[in-house]
C-alpha positions as CSV (number, residue, x, y, z in Angstrom):
1,M,13.9,-4.9,-13.1
2,P,12.4,-8.0,-14.7
3,I,9.3,-9.6,-13.2
4,F,9.2,-13.3,-12.5
5,V,6.2,-15.6,-11.7
6,L,6.5,-18.2,-9.0
7,A,4.0,-21.0,-9.6
8,Y,3.6,-23.1,-6.5
9,H,3.0,-26.8,-6.6
10,R,1.6,-28.6,-3.6
11,R,1.1,-32.2,-2.8
12,P,-2.5,-33.4,-3.3
13,G,-4.5,-33.2,-0.1
14,Y,-2.2,-30.5,1.4
15,T,-4.0,-28.5,4.0
16,P,-2.5,-25.4,5.5
17,T,-1.9,-25.2,9.2
18,P,-1.3,-22.1,11.4
19,Q,2.4,-23.0,11.3
20,T,2.6,-23.2,7.5
21,Q,0.6,-20.0,7.1
22,A,3.0,-18.3,9.4
23,A,5.9,-19.6,7.3
24,W,4.3,-18.2,4.1
25,H,3.8,-14.8,5.8
26,A,7.4,-14.7,7.0
27,W,8.7,-15.7,3.6
28,F,6.7,-13.0,1.9
29,A,7.7,-10.4,4.4
30,G,11.4,-11.3,3.9
31,M,11.2,-10.4,0.2
32,G,10.5,-6.8,1.0
33,D,10.2,-4.6,-2.2
34,Q,11.1,-7.6,-4.4
35,L,7.5,-8.9,-3.9
36,A,5.6,-7.3,-6.7
37,D,2.3,-9.1,-6.2
38,M,1.8,-11.7,-3.4
39,G,-0.6,-13.4,-5.7
40,K,-3.5,-15.7,-4.8
41,P,-4.0,-19.3,-3.8
42,V,-5.6,-21.7,-6.2
43,I,-9.0,-23.0,-5.0
44,A,-9.9,-25.1,-8.0
45,Q,-7.8,-26.5,-10.8
46,T,-7.6,-28.7,-13.9
47,A,-4.6,-29.6,-16.1
48,L,-4.0,-30.1,-19.8
49,G,-1.1,-32.1,-21.1
50,D,1.6,-33.6,-18.9
51,C,1.4,-31.7,-15.6
52,S,2.1,-34.7,-13.4
53,P,-0.9,-34.4,-11.2
54,D,0.0,-37.6,-9.4
55,R,2.9,-35.8,-7.7
56,T,1.8,-32.2,-7.2
57,E,-1.1,-29.8,-8.1
58,L,-1.1,-26.1,-8.8
59,G,-1.3,-24.2,-5.5
60,G,-1.0,-20.6,-6.4
61,Y,1.3,-17.9,-7.7
62,S,3.2,-14.8,-6.8
63,L,5.0,-12.1,-8.9
64,I,8.5,-11.0,-7.8
65,Q,11.2,-8.6,-9.1
66,A,14.7,-9.9,-9.4
67,D,17.8,-9.0,-11.3
68,D,17.8,-12.3,-13.2
69,L,16.6,-15.9,-13.2
70,A,19.3,-17.0,-10.7
71,A,18.3,-14.3,-8.3
72,A,14.6,-15.2,-8.6
73,A,15.4,-18.8,-8.0
74,A,17.4,-17.9,-4.9
75,L,14.3,-16.2,-3.5
76,A,12.1,-19.2,-4.5
77,K,14.4,-21.5,-2.4
78,G,12.6,-20.2,0.7
79,C,9.1,-21.4,-0.4
80,P,7.4,-23.2,2.4
81,H,6.0,-25.9,-0.1
82,L,9.6,-27.1,-0.6
83,E,9.5,-28.4,3.0
84,H,6.3,-30.4,2.4
85,G,7.1,-32.2,-0.8
86,G,5.9,-29.5,-3.1
87,G,7.7,-27.4,-5.6
88,V,8.1,-24.0,-7.3
89,E,8.4,-23.1,-10.9
90,V,10.1,-19.8,-11.7
91,G,9.6,-18.0,-15.0
92,E,10.6,-14.6,-16.3
93,L,7.7,-12.8,-17.8
94,G,8.1,-11.1,-21.2
95,E,6.3,-8.2,-22.7
96,V,3.4,-8.6,-25.2
97,R,3.9,-6.5,-28.3
98,A,1.7,-3.5,-28.3
99,D,0.0,-4.4,-31.6
100,V,-0.9,-7.9,-30.2
101,A,-2.2,-6.4,-26.9
102,A,-4.3,-3.9,-28.8
103,A,-5.9,-6.6,-30.9
104,T,-7.3,-8.4,-27.9
């Protein structure tokens, strides 16, 4: 099953509350076996290029398993940041060729 990265974007100055933390835990629990890696929150960031930092900033990531991009996006619709003016980017991860991986 393909793996997808969910990149969370939060509004600048966002501070989690006990209620938002509970929402995150409930969302993750609801994914069951589709949650491949809960990920980590971002504690410091910078941006290169046009990342629109005036609207949101990188907040963290998770890895999930889903049948396709539409199914991954359906899971992402439950992200708590969406209720607080943030966003989620969803991307399918590809494989790195063995010869390229061995060269690094």
